[in-house]
Backbone and ligand atoms as CSV (ligand in chain L), in Angstrom:
chain,resi,resn,atom,element,x,y,z
A,1,MET,N,N,0.849,-1.195,0.000
A,1,MET,CA,C,0.000,0.000,0.000
A,1,MET,C,C,0.888,1.250,0.000
A,2,ASN,N,N,0.568,2.157,-0.891
A,2,ASN,CA,C,1.326,3.391,-0.974
A,2,ASN,C,C,0.574,4.483,-0.220
A,3,VAL,N,N,1.068,4.810,0.961
A,3,VAL,CA,C,0.344,5.734,1.830
A,3,VAL,C,C,0.987,7.112,1.811
A,4,ASN,N,N,0.156,8.100,1.690
A,4,ASN,CA,C,0.633,9.477,1.762
A,4,ASN,C,C,0.321,10.010,3.158
A,5,TRP,N,N,1.326,10.005,4.031
A,5,TRP,CA,C,1.113,10.421,5.420
A,5,TRP,C,C,0.778,11.895,5.526
A,6,LEU,N,N,1.006,12.631,4.433
A,6,LEU,CA,C,0.632,14.053,4.467
A,6,LEU,C,C,-0.889,14.214,4.497
A,7,GLN,N,N,-1.594,13.106,4.201
A,7,GLN,CA,C,-3.059,13.146,4.236
A,7,GLN,C,C,-3.608,12.914,5.642
A,8,ALA,N,N,-2.739,12.664,6.593
A,8,ALA,CA,C,-3.185,12.366,7.958
A,8,ALA,C,C,-4.052,13.506,8.501
A,9,ARG,N,N,-5.250,13.154,8.914
A,9,ARG,CA,C,-6.168,14.163,9.442
A,9,ARG,C,C,-5.637,14.787,10.735
A,10,CYS,N,N,-4.895,13.997,11.505
A,10,CYS,CA,C,-4.421,14.531,12.783
A,10,CYS,C,C,-3.414,15.666,12.579
A,11,ALA,N,N,-2.817,15.737,11.404
A,11,ALA,CA,C,-1.868,16.815,11.135
A,11,ALA,C,C,-2.578,18.163,11.008
A,12,GLU,N,N,-3.887,18.126,10.794
A,12,GLU,CA,C,-4.660,19.359,10.617
A,12,GLU,C,C,-5.275,19.861,11.926
A,13,VAL,N,N,-5.150,19.052,12.979
A,13,VAL,CA,C,-5.791,19.395,14.255
A,13,VAL,C,C,-4.936,20.404,15.013
A,14,PRO,N,N,-5.546,21.485,15.511
A,14,PRO,CA,C,-4.765,22.497,16.224
A,14,PRO,C,C,-4.084,21.951,17.491
A,15,ASP,N,N,-4.754,21.007,18.185
A,15,ASP,CA,C,-4.182,20.474,19.413
A,15,ASP,C,C,-3.975,18.959,19.281
A,16,PRO,N,N,-2.782,18.536,18.864
A,16,PRO,CA,C,-2.532,17.100,18.664
A,16,PRO,C,C,-2.619,16.287,19.954
A,17,ASP,N,N,-2.595,16.955,21.104
A,17,ASP,CA,C,-2.716,16.233,22.390
A,17,ASP,C,C,-4.037,15.490,22.497
A,18,ILE,N,N,-5.000,15.862,21.667
A,18,ILE,CA,C,-6.301,15.191,21.691
A,18,ILE,C,C,-6.125,13.687,21.428
A,19,PHE,N,N,-5.060,13.322,20.727
A,19,PHE,CA,C,-4.809,11.900,20.427
A,19,PHE,C,C,-4.097,11.179,21.570
A,20,TYR,N,N,-3.787,11.933,22.620
A,20,TYR,CA,C,-3.113,11.334,23.786
A,20,TYR,C,C,-3.856,11.707,25.064
A,21,PRO,N,N,-5.099,11.235,25.197
A,21,PRO,CA,C,-5.886,11.582,26.376
A,21,PRO,C,C,-5.264,10.989,27.644
A,22,ALA,N,N,-5.336,11.754,28.715
A,22,ALA,CA,C,-4.776,11.285,29.987
A,22,ALA,C,C,-5.891,11.115,31.003
A,23,GLY,N,N,-5.749,10.101,31.850
A,23,GLY,CA,C,-6.717,9.905,32.920
A,23,GLY,C,C,-7.990,9.235,32.440
A,24,TYR,N,N,-8.899,9.048,33.359
A,24,TYR,CA,C,-10.151,8.363,33.024
A,24,TYR,C,C,-11.339,9.173,33.525
A,25,THR,N,N,-11.364,10.423,33.202
A,25,THR,CA,C,-12.439,11.317,33.613
A,25,THR,C,C,-13.480,11.394,32.497
A,26,ALA,N,N,-14.543,12.130,32.751
A,26,ALA,CA,C,-15.573,12.320,31.731
A,26,ALA,C,C,-14.973,13.031,30.507
A,27,SER,N,N,-14.097,13.995,30.753
A,27,SER,CA,C,-13.504,14.718,29.612
A,27,SER,C,C,-12.590,13.784,28.813
A,28,HIS,N,N,-11.997,12.820,29.494
A,28,HIS,CA,C,-11.169,11.826,28.800
A,28,HIS,C,C,-12.011,11.089,27.766
A,29,LYS,N,N,-13.228,10.692,28.167
A,29,LYS,CA,C,-14.111,9.963,27.240
A,29,LYS,C,C,-14.437,10.811,26.013
A,30,TRP,N,N,-14.703,12.091,26.236
A,30,TRP,CA,C,-15.018,12.976,25.108
A,30,TRP,C,C,-13.805,13.163,24.208
A,31,GLN,N,N,-12.636,13.247,24.836
A,31,GLN,CA,C,-11.406,13.428,24.061
A,31,GLN,C,C,-11.174,12.203,23.156
A,32,VAL,N,N,-11.384,11.019,23.721
A,32,VAL,CA,C,-11.238,9.794,22.938
A,32,VAL,C,C,-12.239,9.788,21.782
A,33,ALA,N,N,-13.476,10.151,22.079
A,33,ALA,CA,C,-14.520,10.170,21.045
A,33,ALA,C,C,-14.165,11.166,19.941
A,34,ASP,N,N,-13.664,12.341,20.329
A,34,ASP,CA,C,-13.286,13.355,19.333
A,34,ASP,C,C,-12.132,12.850,18.459
A,35,ALA,N,N,-11.135,12.238,19.089
A,35,ALA,CA,C,-9.987,11.726,18.325
A,35,ALA,C,C,-10.446,10.623,17.368
A,36,LYS,N,N,-11.299,9.731,17.851
A,36,LYS,CA,C,-11.791,8.650,16.990
A,36,LYS,C,C,-12.587,9.207,15.810
A,37,ALA,N,N,-13.355,10.255,16.048
A,37,ALA,CA,C,-14.143,10.863,14.970
A,37,ALA,C,C,-13.216,11.404,13.885
A,38,ILE,N,N,-12.104,11.981,14.298
A,38,ILE,CA,C,-11.124,12.493,13.324
A,38,ILE,C,C,-10.515,11.320,12.549
A,39,CYS,N,N,-10.126,10.275,13.263
A,39,CYS,CA,C,-9.548,9.086,12.617
A,39,CYS,C,C,-10.533,8.474,11.617
A,40,ASN,N,N,-11.789,8.453,11.990
A,40,ASN,CA,C,-12.779,7.805,11.121
A,40,ASN,C,C,-12.956,8.531,9.792
A,41,ASN,N,N,-12.478,9.756,9.700
A,41,ASN,CA,C,-12.515,10.494,8.429
A,41,ASN,C,C,-11.133,10.612,7.799
A,42,CYS,N,N,-10.220,9.818,8.268
A,42,CYS,CA,C,-8.835,9.900,7.783
A,42,CYS,C,C,-8.625,8.888,6.655
A,43,PRO,N,N,-8.086,9.333,5.518
A,43,PRO,CA,C,-7.913,8.418,4.383
A,43,PRO,C,C,-6.844,7.346,4.600
A,44,ILE,N,N,-5.997,7.517,5.617
A,44,ILE,CA,C,-4.946,6.515,5.844
A,44,ILE,C,C,-5.165,5.767,7.153
A,45,LYS,N,N,-6.402,5.715,7.585
A,45,LYS,CA,C,-6.727,5.080,8.874
A,45,LYS,C,C,-6.237,3.623,8.949
A,46,ALA,N,N,-6.508,2.835,7.921
A,46,ALA,CA,C,-6.138,1.414,7.956
A,46,ALA,C,C,-4.627,1.249,8.070
A,47,GLN,N,N,-3.881,2.022,7.287
A,47,GLN,CA,C,-2.424,1.902,7.332
A,47,GLN,C,C,-1.887,2.393,8.672
A,48,CYS,N,N,-2.498,3.434,9.198
A,48,CYS,CA,C,-2.095,3.968,10.502
A,48,CYS,C,C,-2.254,2.896,11.574
A,49,LEU,N,N,-3.366,2.195,11.534
A,49,LEU,CA,C,-3.615,1.129,12.517
A,49,LEU,C,C,-2.588,0.013,12.375
A,50,GLU,N,N,-2.337,-0.402,11.137
A,50,GLU,CA,C,-1.362,-1.488,10.931
A,50,GLU,C,C,0.037,-1.069,11.387
A,51,ASP,N,N,0.406,0.165,11.119
A,51,ASP,CA,C,1.721,0.650,11.546
A,51,ASP,C,C,1.827,0.665,13.070
A,52,ALA,N,N,0.761,1.103,13.734
A,52,ALA,CA,C,0.766,1.132,15.205
A,52,ALA,C,C,0.873,-0.284,15.758
A,53,LEU,N,N,0.112,-1.202,15.185
A,53,LEU,CA,C,0.149,-2.592,15.654
A,53,LEU,C,C,1.543,-3.188,15.460
A,54,GLU,N,N,2.150,-2.886,14.333
A,54,GLU,CA,C,3.491,-3.412,14.066
A,54,GLU,C,C,4.506,-2.796,15.037
A,55,ALA,N,N,4.413,-1.502,15.253
A,55,ALA,CA,C,5.364,-0.818,16.143
A,55,ALA,C,C,5.206,-1.289,17.586
A,56,GLU,N,N,3.982,-1.554,18.001
A,56,GLU,CA,C,3.733,-1.936,19.399
A,56,GLU,C,C,4.003,-3.412,19.654
A,57,GLY,N,N,3.942,-4.215,18.627
A,57,GLY,CA,C,4.208,-5.650,18.798
A,57,GLY,C,C,3.344,-6.269,19.877
A,58,ALA,N,N,4.005,-6.980,20.798
A,58,ALA,CA,C,3.290,-7.702,21.852
A,58,ALA,C,C,3.124,-6.874,23.129
A,59,ALA,N,N,3.343,-5.585,23.031
A,59,ALA,CA,C,3.281,-4.724,24.225
A,59,ALA,C,C,1.940,-4.833,24.944
A,60,GLU,N,N,2.003,-4.805,26.271
A,60,GLU,CA,C,0.773,-4.782,27.065
A,60,GLU,C,C,0.147,-3.391,26.967
A,61,ILE,N,N,-1.087,-3.266,27.422
A,61,ILE,CA,C,-1.844,-2.020,27.259
A,61,ILE,C,C,-1.099,-0.786,27.789
A,62,PRO,N,N,-0.490,-0.838,28.990
A,62,PRO,CA,C,0.184,0.382,29.491
A,62,PRO,C,C,1.374,0.818,28.641
A,63,ARG,N,N,1.843,-0.059,27.775
A,63,ARG,CA,C,2.992,0.280,26.910
A,63,ARG,C,C,2.538,0.730,25.522
A,64,ARG,N,N,1.230,0.899,25.356
A,64,ARG,CA,C,0.684,1.416,24.099
A,64,ARG,C,C,0.144,2.810,24.394
A,65,PHE,N,N,0.391,3.736,23.480
A,65,PHE,CA,C,0.039,5.124,23.773
A,65,PHE,C,C,-0.779,5.754,22.652
A,66,GLY,N,N,-1.786,6.484,23.054
A,66,GLY,CA,C,-2.532,7.324,22.128
A,66,GLY,C,C,-3.562,6.599,21.280
A,67,ILE,N,N,-4.300,7.403,20.549
A,67,ILE,CA,C,-5.291,6.905,19.602
A,67,ILE,C,C,-4.620,6.840,18.235
A,68,HIS,N,N,-4.625,5.663,17.641
A,68,HIS,CA,C,-4.074,5.488,16.293
A,68,HIS,C,C,-5.012,4.603,15.498
A,69,GLY,N,N,-5.249,4.977,14.256
A,69,GLY,CA,C,-6.136,4.177,13.419
A,69,GLY,C,C,-7.530,4.056,14.018
A,70,GLY,N,N,-7.929,5.034,14.789
A,70,GLY,CA,C,-9.277,5.028,15.377
A,70,GLY,C,C,-9.431,4.106,16.578
A,71,MET,N,N,-8.318,3.645,17.133
A,71,MET,CA,C,-8.409,2.722,18.269
A,71,MET,C,C,-7.582,3.184,19.456
A,72,THR,N,N,-8.097,2.861,20.629
A,72,THR,CA,C,-7.378,3.135,21.871
A,72,THR,C,C,-6.314,2.057,22.075
A,73,PRO,N,N,-5.409,2.264,23.027
A,73,PRO,CA,C,-4.424,1.223,23.327
A,73,PRO,C,C,-5.075,-0.120,23.665
A,74,ALA,N,N,-6.135,-0.111,24.459
A,74,ALA,CA,C,-6.809,-1.369,24.834
A,74,ALA,C,C,-7.438,-2.047,23.622
A,75,GLU,N,N,-8.006,-1.249,22.728
A,75,GLU,CA,C,-8.615,-1.826,21.519
A,75,GLU,C,C,-7.552,-2.424,20.600
A,76,ARG,N,N,-6.425,-1.745,20.495
A,76,ARG,CA,C,-5.339,-2.299,19.653
A,76,ARG,C,C,-4.775,-3.572,20.275
A,77,HIS,N,N,-4.687,-3.588,21.587
A,77,HIS,CA,C,-4.203,-4.798,22.266
A,77,HIS,C,C,-5.145,-5.967,21.985
A,78,LYS,N,N,-6.431,-5.688,21.964
A,78,LYS,CA,C,-7.423,-6.735,21.677
A,78,LYS,C,C,-7.222,-7.275,20.248
A,79,VAL,N,N,-6.973,-6.384,19.302
A,79,VAL,CA,C,-6.722,-6.817,17.918
A,79,VAL,C,C,-5.467,-7.671,17.873
A,80,TYR,N,N,-4.415,-7.229,18.569
A,80,TYR,CA,C,-3.169,-8.000,18.607
A,80,TYR,C,C,-3.437,-9.399,19.148
A,81,ARG,N,N,-4.147,-9.489,20.272
A,81,ARG,CA,C,-4.418,-10.790,20.909
A,81,ARG,C,C,-5.229,-11.697,19.970
A,82,ARG,N,N,-6.227,-11.114,19.323
A,82,ARG,CA,C,-7.073,-11.896,18.414
A,82,ARG,C,C,-6.221,-12.476,17.274
A,83,ARG,N,N,-5.368,-11.643,16.686
A,83,ARG,CA,C,-4.507,-12.105,15.595
A,83,ARG,C,C,-3.497,-13.134,16.093
A,84,TYR,N,N,-2.935,-12.880,17.270
A,84,TYR,CA,C,-1.950,-13.804,17.827
A,84,TYR,C,C,-2.585,-15.176,18.043
A,85,LEU,N,N,-3.772,-15.199,18.632
A,85,LEU,CA,C,-4.450,-16.465,18.893
A,85,LEU,C,C,-4.830,-17.168,17.587
A,86,ALA,N,N,-5.236,-16.414,16.584
A,86,ALA,CA,C,-5.572,-17.002,15.282
A,86,ALA,C,C,-4.325,-17.627,14.649
A,87,ASP,N,N,-3.193,-16.922,14.730
A,87,ASP,CA,C,-1.935,-17.457,14.200
A,87,ASP,C,C,-1.536,-18.720,14.941
A,88,LEU,N,N,-1.695,-18.692,16.258
A,88,LEU,CA,C,-1.336,-19.847,17.083
A,88,LEU,C,C,-2.211,-21.045,16.730
A,89,GLU,N,N,-3.491,-20.785,16.570
A,89,GLU,CA,C,-4.430,-21.844,16.224
A,89,GLU,C,C,-4.061,-22.445,14.858
A,90,ALA,N,N,-3.734,-21.597,13.906
A,90,ALA,CA,C,-3.348,-22.078,12.575
A,90,ALA,C,C,-2.074,-22.906,12.650
A,91,TYR,N,N,-1.134,-22.451,13.478
A,91,TYR,CA,C,0.144,-23.171,13.633
A,91,TYR,C,C,-0.115,-24.557,14.240
A,92,VAL,N,N,-0.957,-24.616,15.259
A,92,VAL,CA,C,-1.246,-25.884,15.926
A,92,VAL,C,C,-1.941,-26.844,14.937
A,93,GLU,N,N,-2.886,-26.313,14.185
A,93,GLU,CA,C,-3.595,-27.147,13.189
A,93,GLU,C,C,-2.625,-27.678,12.148
A,94,GLN,N,N,-1.720,-26.819,11.705
A,94,GLN,CA,C,-0.743,-27.176,10.683
A,94,GLN,C,C,0.232,-28.236,11.212
A,95,SER,N,N,0.538,-28.148,12.484
A,95,SER,CA,C,1.512,-29.061,13.097
A,95,SER,C,C,0.895,-30.418,13.462
A,96,ALA,N,N,-0.425,-30.488,13.521
A,96,ALA,CA,C,-1.083,-31.737,13.969
A,96,ALA,C,C,-1.042,-32.819,12.909
L,1,LIG,S1,S,-5.967,7.397,11.579
L,1,LIG,FE1,FE,-3.868,7.808,12.239
L,1,LIG,S2,S,-3.082,9.296,10.774
L,1,LIG,FE2,FE,-5.320,9.305,10.639
L,1,LIG,S3,S,-6.032,10.886,12.033
L,1,LIG,FE3,FE,-6.028,8.961,13.177
L,1,LIG,S4,S,-4.025,8.910,14.199
L,1,LIG,FE4,FE,-3.894,10.429,12.552
């Protein structure tokens, strides 16, 4: 995939900190929702998500930071786990 990162919607946002919400307050929830809304209109959302997943590898949730590809650290961790388990299942089936 040939991605033009200059198309990133987050580059147009006046306050990029919106993609790095801190704490678990009511405003945190709104900040996450606002960041996700921006991601959902981003033409490179899929590639952004794949890049984040690749960069984070097997990291646990506290070692993942910010909203990328429209997902929170916990959501990306869930995607990682799902893919990891699917790969493991395929490997076990192949080895049987
Ligand atoms: S999908 Fe990625 S590149 Fe696009 S706005 Fe969200 S964080 Fe930025």
